[in-house]
C-alpha positions in Angstrom: 0.0 0.0 0.0 2.8 2.3 0.9 4.4 1.5 -2.5 1.1 2.4 -4.3 1.0 5.8 -2.5 4.6 6.4 -3.4 3.9 5.6 -7.1 1.0 8.1 -7.3 2.7 10.8 -5.3 2.9 14.1 -7.4 6.5 15.3 -7.8 7.2 18.6 -6.3 7.0 21.6 -8.7 10.3 23.0 -9.7 11.4 26.2 -8.0 10.4 29.3 -9.9 13.4 31.0 -11.5 13.6 34.7 -11.0 12.5 36.7 -14.1 14.8 39.5 -14.9 13.2 43.0 -14.8 12.0 44.1 -18.2 13.6 47.5 -17.6 17.2 46.1 -17.6 17.5 45.7 -21.4 16.0 49.2 -21.8 18.5 50.7 -19.4 21.4 48.9 -21.0 20.2 50.2 -24.5 19.9 53.8 -23.2 23.4 53.6 -21.6 24.8 52.3 -24.9 23.1 55.0 -26.8 24.5 57.7 -24.5 28.0 56.2 -24.9 27.6 56.1 -28.7 26.6 59.8 -28.6 29.4 61.0 -26.4 32.3 58.8 -27.4 32.8 59.8 -31.1 33.1 63.6 -30.5 35.3 63.0 -27.5 37.7 60.7 -29.4 37.7 63.2 -32.3 38.5 66.0 -29.9 41.4 64.1 -28.3 42.8 63.3 -31.8 42.5 67.0 -32.8 44.3 68.2 -29.6 46.9 65.5 -29.9 47.7 66.6 -33.5 47.8 70.2 -32.4 50.3 69.3 -29.7 52.5 67.3 -32.1 52.6 70.2 -34.5 53.7 72.7 -31.8 56.3 70.4 -30.3 57.9 69.8 -33.7 57.9 73.6 -34.2 56.4 73.1 -37.7 54.5 76.3 -37.0 55.9 79.2 -35.0 54.5 79.5 -31.4 53.6 83.1 -32.2 51.0 82.0 -34.7 50.0 78.7 -33.0 50.6 78.4 -29.3 50.6 74.9 -27.7 47.5 73.4 -26.1 49.2 73.6 -22.7 49.9 77.4 -23.2 46.3 78.0 -24.2 45.0 76.0 -21.3 47.2 77.8 -18.8 46.1 81.2 -20.2 42.5 80.1 -20.1 42.7 79.2 -16.4 44.4 82.5 -15.6 41.7 84.4 -17.5 38.9 82.6 -15.6 40.6 83.0 -12.3 41.0 86.8 -12.5 37.4 87.1 -13.4 37.8 89.2 -16.6 37.0 86.5 -19.1 33.8 85.5 -17.2 32.5 89.1 -17.5 33.0 89.2 -21.2 31.5 85.7 -21.6 28.4 86.7 -19.5 27.8 89.7 -21.7 27.8 87.6 -24.8 25.5 85.1 -23.2 23.0 87.9 -22.3 23.1 89.2 -25.9 22.7 85.8 -27.3 19.8 84.8 -25.0 18.0 88.1 -25.7 18.3 87.5 -29.4 17.2 83.9 -29.1 14.1 84.9 -27.3 13.2 87.5 -29.9 13.9 85.1 -32.8 11.9 82.3 -31.3 9.0 84.5 -30.4 8.8 85.8 -34.0 9.3 82.5 -35.7 6.8 80.3 -33.9 3.6 82.2 -34.9 4.8 82.8 -38.4 5.9 79.2 -38.9 2.4 78.1 -37.7 0.8 80.5 -40.2 2.9 79.3 -43.1 2.3 75.6 -42.2 -1.5 76.1 -42.1 -2.0 78.7 -44.9 -0.8 77.8 -48.4 -1.4 81.4 -49.5 0.9 82.8 -46.7 3.6 80.2 -47.5 3.6 81.0 -51.2 3.7 84.8 -50.5 6.5 84.7 -47.9 8.8 81.9 -48.9 10.6 83.6 -51.8 11.5 86.6 -49.6 12.6 84.5 -46.7 14.8 82.4 -48.9 16.3 85.5 -50.5 17.0 87.0 -47.1 19.4 84.2 -46.4 21.8 85.5 -49.1 22.5 88.6 -46.9 25.3 87.9 -44.4 24.9 89.0 -40.9 28.1 91.1 -41.0 26.4 93.2 -43.8 23.3 93.8 -41.6 25.2 95.0 -38.5 26.2 98.4 -39.9 22.6 99.1 -41.0 21.3 98.2 -37.5 23.9 100.5 -35.9 22.7 103.3 -38.2 19.0 102.7 -37.5 19.1 101.8 -33.8 22.5 102.8 -32.5 24.9 100.9 -30.3 24.4 98.6 -27.3 22.5 95.6 -26.4 19.4 96.1 -28.5 20.9 96.1 -32.0 23.1 93.1 -31.2 20.1 91.2 -29.8 18.2 92.0 -33.0 21.1 90.7 -35.1 21.1 87.5 -33.1 17.3 87.2 -33.5 17.7 87.4 -37.3 20.1 84.4 -37.2 17.8 82.5 -34.9 14.6 83.3 -36.9 15.2 81.3 -40.1 16.1 77.8 -38.7 13.3 78.2 -36.1 10.8 79.2 -38.8 11.7 76.3 -41.1 11.7 73.7 -38.3 8.4 74.9 -36.9 6.8 74.8 -40.4 8.1 71.4 -41.3 7.2 69.9 -37.9 3.6 71.0 -38.3 3.3 70.0 -41.9 4.6 66.5 -41.2 1.9 65.7 -38.6 -0.3 62.7 -39.4 -3.5 64.0 -41.1 -5.5 61.1 -39.7 -4.6 62.2 -36.1 -5.7 65.7 -36.8 -8.9 64.6 -38.5 -9.8 62.3 -35.6 -9.3 65.2 -33.2 -11.6 67.4 -35.3 -14.3 64.7 -35.4 -14.1 64.5 -31.6 -14.9 68.2 -31.4 -11.4 69.6 -30.5 -11.3 73.3 -31.3 -8.5 75.3 -32.8 -6.8 76.2 -29.5 -7.2 72.7 -28.1 -5.8 71.3 -31.3 -2.7 73.5 -31.1 -2.2 73.0 -27.4 -2.8 69.3 -27.0 -2.0 67.8 -30.4 -0.1 70.0 -32.9 2.5 71.6 -30.5 3.4 68.4 -28.6 3.8 66.3 -31.8 5.8 69.0 -33.5 7.9 69.8 -30.4 10.9 67.6 -31.4 11.3 69.5 -34.7 10.8 72.8 -33.0 13.5 72.0 -30.4 15.9 71.0 -33.2 15.4 74.5 -34.6 16.0 76.0 -31.1 19.2 74.0 -30.9 20.5 75.3 -34.2 19.3 78.8 -33.7 20.6 79.4 -30.2 24.0 78.1 -31.3 24.0 80.6 -34.2 23.0 83.4 -31.9 26.4 83.3 -30.3 28.0 83.9 -33.7 25.6 86.8 -34.1 26.6 88.3 -30.8 30.3 88.2 -31.7 29.7 89.7 -35.2 27.5 92.4 -33.6 30.2 93.3 -31.1 32.8 93.5 -33.9 30.8 96.1 -35.7 28.7 97.8 -33.0 31.0 97.6 -30.0 29.9 96.1 -26.7 31.5 94.4 -23.7 31.4 90.8 -24.8 33.8 88.3 -26.3 33.6 89.9 -29.7 35.0 93.1 -28.3 37.7 91.2 -26.5 38.6 89.4 -29.8 38.9 92.8 -31.5 41.3 94.1 -28.7 43.4 90.9 -28.9 43.6 91.1 -32.6 44.9 94.7 -32.4 47.5 93.6 -29.9 48.5 90.5 -32.0 47.8 88.4 -28.9 47.5 84.9 -30.5 47.3 83.1 -27.2 44.5 85.4 -26.0 42.7 84.9 -29.3 42.8 81.2 -28.8 41.5 81.6 -25.3 38.6 83.7 -26.5 37.8 81.2 -29.3 38.0 78.3 -26.8 35.5 80.2 -24.6 33.1 80.7 -27.5 33.4 77.0 -28.4 32.5 76.1 -24.8 29.5 78.4 -24.8 28.2 77.0 -28.1 28.7 73.4 -26.8 27.0 74.3 -23.5 24.0 75.8 -25.4 23.8 72.9 -27.8 24.0 70.4 -24.9 21.4 72.1 -22.8 18.8 72.1 -25.6 19.7 68.5 -26.5 19.1 67.6 -22.9 15.7 69.2 -23.1 15.0 67.2 -26.3 15.9 63.9 -24.6 13.7 64.7 -21.6 10.8 65.5 -23.9 11.3 62.2 -25.8 11.0 60.1 -22.7 
């Protein structure tokens, strides 16, 4: 009887194996994506600086024309420590930010109008395209003549550089929306304001932010060009002084500062893009 019970005894169920969290592959993929984004420019930068250092060490170019990376880095630290460079950089940031705000504020509504009105797009596109043939340095003297000197004309020059990429990206982002999504919202009774706020703007936001990223980076160039022509107290004015003094090391320090400002602007907007995409 005991043997019969043993024969019919149900074997114990195997122990459950722990199931890995579904988020682990996603986290690994995101980490790999970040590494793939950061690593190539970092490696290229190291190669560029290494080549620069080799050229200066072999004295292929005179140190007067091309100071070594170590010399530039030391001068940069000294300029930051005494506080003078930060003041110039801050003034350029203020001019660039003011111009970016003006350019974005003007481009967003006009981009929406051109995306939604064929007549407006056909009427304005030829003039907007032709305006890109006029370089910013040619507009700066005209702005100085009309407005004068100081923050306002430089900010307007920055705004003109920000305006076009913002306008194009806004217009393209709205035009590329799925018509079926928009039609479904209209069938559900969504009004014009609700359509813009809850559907059109959120869906077009990645394209709009791409325009912000490009435009805000260009606005730093506009600030420097404006200071060259219209004066000011930013990095453009500092570059003009250093050029007059034939200070090649100082010029490299100012150019390095501009590069860092542009990279910081680009990275900040890119971080906002990644946050929105989540």
